[in-house]
N, C-alpha and C positions, 0 to 999 in steps of 0.2 A: 484544369480537369473539373468537370462539372461533379458537384457533390450534393447529396440530399442527406438530411439530418434532422435533429432537433435542436431549437436554440432558445435562449432567453434573451428577449428583445430589450427588455429593462429589469432593473433590479427587483427582485422578488415577485416577478411577474410569472405564470405559469410557462412551461417550455411548450413550443409551437413548432410545426413542421418548418423546416427553412432550407432554401436552396442557395448554394454558393459556390465560388470558384477557388479551388486550390491552384497553387503554384505549379507551372509546367516543371517536369522533371529536369533536375540539373545533373551533371555527370556522375556524381557519387549517390543520387537519390535512388530510392526505391518507393514504388506505387504498391499500396496495399488494398486489397479488398477486404474491408472488416468484416468478421463474422460474429464476433461478440464484442460488447464493451460493458465493463462493470461500472457500478454505481458506486463512488466513493462518497463518504460524508463530506469530504473536503469540496467535492463538485457543488453540494448543497450551500456550503458557507460562500462560495465565491459567487454562485447564482445568485444568492440573496444578499450579496456586498457586505457581508458580515466580518470580512477580513480586510476591509479598506477599499477604495476605489476600484472599480472593475471596468472592463472593457466590453461593450456591448454593441452589436449582438454578439453573443458568447455561445458557442458550441462547446459544452463541457465533455470531459471524458479522458481520463489518463490510464485505463486498464483497457489495452487494446489487443485482440487477438485476431490474426487474419492470415492471408495467403498472398504472397508476392503476385502482382498482376503485370507488374513491368518493371524494367531496370534502366538506370542511365549507363551511358557509355563506359564508364569507369568502374562500374560496380563489380566487386569480385567475392564478396562476402555472401550473397544472396543469388538465387536464380528464380525465374518464374516459376511459380508453384510451390515454393518452400513456404512452410508455416512460420509465422513471424509474430514478433510481440514488441509492443511499444509501451512504455511506462510514463513516468511523471515527468521527465524532461526530454528534449529532442535536440539539444546542442549545449555548448558550454565553450569557453574561451579555447580550451584546448592547449594553452600555454603555461598555465600556472602550476605550482606544485602539486595541487590536488588533482587536476586533471591529468597531469603526467603519471601521478601515481594509480590511476584508474578510479579516483574517487570524485567522477565529475558531479556529483550531487553536491560536494563542497566547494565547487568552483569559487576562487576568492573573488571573481568578476561577477559571479551570480550565473547559475545555470538557467537555460531557456526552457520554461514551462511548456508543456504540451498545449495547453491552451490559456486564456486570459492573460496575454503578454504578446510583445512583439518579439520576432524573431531577430537573429543577430544583425540583420540589415536596418533595424530599426524602423522598418516601415511595414513589413508584412505581418499582419495580425494572425497569431497562431490559433487555429481553431481544432477542438479536440475530437474525441473517437465517438460521439453519439451521431455518426453518420455512416455512409456506405464505404467511404474510401479514404485513403490517408497518404501522404507524401512524407518522407522522412530520410534523413542522410543515413546510409548503411551503417555507420559507425555508432549509431544511437538506437539501433533495433537488436533483438536476440532471437535466436532461434527456438522453436518449440519443439520439444522432443515429440516423435511421431505416435507415442502410445498414450498421450495425455488428451482428454476430452477438452476440445477448445473453450466450451463455455465454463468449466471448472479453472481453467487456465487465466482467464482474463484478468481476476483479482489478484493473481500472483504477481502482476506487473507493477502493483503497489502495495496492497495489503500483505503479499507474501514476502517481497523482498524487505518490506519495512520491519518484519520480524526475524527473518533469516539473518540480516546484517548483524544486529546487535548479538544474536545467539553465537554466532561465528567469531565476532569481535571479542567476546569476554569468554570464550572457550567452553561453552556448554557442550556436554558430553558425558560418556560414562564417568562415574564417581562424582558428578556435580549434582547439585540440588538446585532447582530453577523453579521460580514461582511466576506466575502469569496472572496479573490482575485484569478482570474482565474477560468474558467469553463471548465476543461479538465478531464483527468482521476481520477485527486485526487479532483478537484474542484467540481465536480458534486456528489460526495460521500458527501463532506462537506455539500453542499447545502441540500441533501436529509435528512442527520442525522439533521442539525440544524432545519430544518423544522418539522421534525418528533418529535423532542424534544419540540417544541412549542415556539422557539425564533423567533424573528421578523428578518428576514434574507435579507440581501442585497448582490448581486453579483457585484463584480467590475470585468469588462472584457474590453478588447481593441476592441473586435469583436461585433459590434451591431447586427448581424446576430444570436447571441446567446440568445438574449433576450427571443425568443419565447419558447425556450427550458428550460431556467431558470425558467420562470413563471410556465410551466407546471410541473417542478420538485419541486415547493414550494416557489419560491423567492417571497418576498413581495416588493423588490425593485430591480431596475437594472440599474447601472450607468456605462456609456461608459468612460473609462478612458484615450482615446487618447490624451485629452486636461486636463491635470492634474489641471488646473485653475477651472475646474468643481468642484474638491473635496473641493476646498478651500470654496465653497458656501454651502456645507453639514453642518448639524449640528455636533456639535463635542460630541456626545452622544454614541458612540458605547463601549460595554463592552467589547467585543472580535473581534480581526479581524485576520483571519487566511490566510497567503500567500501561496498559493500552487504552484506558479510559480517558475521556476528555473533560470528565466532571470535576468541580473543585471538590478536594478531599483532604484529609489530613493525612499526611506521608509518613509522619512518625512512627505510627505502630507497624508499618511494614519496613520502615528501616531499621527498626529494632529487631526485625527477624533476620537481619544479614549477619554472618558470622566476620570473623576478622578479614578485614580487606573485601568485603563483599559489596556488591553495586547495585543500587536502584536505577535502571534505565527508563527515562521517561519517552514514551512515545505518542501519547495522546496530547491535545493541545487544549490546555483548560481556558475558561474564559477570563481568568484572573491570576496573578503569581500565587504559587504555592507558599505555604509556612512550613518551617521545619524546625524541629527541636535540636539546636546545635549540639548540645551534649550527646544527642544519638549518634552524631556522626563521629566526634570525637573519641568516644568509649572505646570502638573497636575498629578505629580508622576506616570507617566505612564511606563510601563515596556515593553521590547523585550525579549521574551523567544523563545524556540525552543522545538519541540515534535518529537519523532522517534517511529513509529509503536505502538505496545501496548505489554503487557505480555500474557501468555496463558489464564489467567482467564479472562483478559478483552476482549480479542479475542472471547472467547466463549459468553461472555455477550453480545458482538457487534453482533454475529450470531444469538443469541435468540432474541435480539431486532429487527434485520432484519426479523426473521421469524414472530414477533408478528405484524410488520407494514408492511410486504410484501415489503421490500427494497432490491433491487438488483442493480447492476451496469449496465449500458447502454453498451452492447456490440456489437462487430461485429464477429461473429463466423468464423474461417478461417481454411482449411486444412493445414496440415504440410509444403506442397510445397509452401506455400504462406508467409511463415515466414519472408523471405528477403525483399519481397516487403513490408510487414507489418512494418518492421522496418523502411524503409525509409519514409513510411507514417506517423509513429508516430513521427518521428524527424521534419515532416513538420506540425505536429498537425492536420494532414488529417484522423481523425477517431471519431467518436462519439459512446462512449467515451473511449473504451478499447477494444484491440484486444484480442481475447481468442481463443487458439488452440484446435480444436478437436482431442484429443490425441488418440482416439478410432481409428483414421485413421491411426496410425503408423503401 
C-alpha cells in the first residue's frame, strides 16, 4: 500500500515529505485512512536519537485516529467506515503472562512499537502515523466513540491512556486526594481524568499563568512550585501524586505530601536518575512507582470513559508543513496542550 507522510532521514535532521510502501493486508489486518496524528515529545526524542540508536528513515507518530478503509479476510472486530485508534504499540508476543492479562505494554518479550523498530517478523520496519494511511492487526487497535472529535482524540492514544492507567490502578475516585505535577500534554489529561473520576485534584506547576486553565479543567487546588518551601506548608494527606514532567527534580518534597501508604507515580522520563530521601519513604510507608501507557482493553475502556464524559485533549491542529516548527515549540513547552497533524493534508 503506497503511503505519503513526513520522515526523518537521519538523526536530528528536519522532517521532510516521504513516500513509502506499507505491507499488504494480512487476514487479521485493517487498513486505516489516518485523519489526525498527535505529536508526542517521545517522537522528538527518537527522531533526534536521544534515546539511543534509531532506524532511519523514520516516520514518527503513535497517536493515530482515523477511519477503517479496508479489512482482511479474518477481521471481525472492525468494518469499513469504523472510527479507529492506534497507540504506542502494534503487537506483542501474545503468550506471556502480561499479554494474557491484557497488559501488552508490559510484554516480557517486549512490545512492538508503532515506529522506530521492527515488527515481529524481524524484517519489516514499523513506520508511524505521520502519514495518510496505516496497517495494523485488529487486536492492537481500538474503537473511537462516535461523539468525540477526532483531532482531540488522537493524543488520547498515548497521553490519555498514560494518565488514565495509573489513576485507575491506584484507585483514584471520590474520597481520594490526587496531585498532578505539571500541566502539559500529559498533565492536563491527568487533571481531566482525575476530576471526572471524582477525586479532589491539585495541580502542581511552576507556571502561575496556567492556574486559569487548570481550574477550567477541573482542578480543585493549584500550587505554584517555584518555591518548594510552599509544599512544606501543605497537609500531608495525598493518596496519589502523578509526576508527569521529565525534568530533573527533587522528589522528596512531593513524597512528603503523601499520607500513610500513599504513592508517587513516575510517568515522565528524566535525563538522569532521581535522588530520594529514604526516611521520607519509611516514615509513612510511602511508595514510589512507575506506569507506562496501558493495554488494549484498558485503552478501549479509557476511550469509552472519554465518550461518556466528553473528555478530549486540548489541541492545536497543524498542517504537515508545520511539523518542524511544532517540534521546536514542543521542546519549549509552547503549546496548549498538544500538537495534532491534519494528516488529510498529505
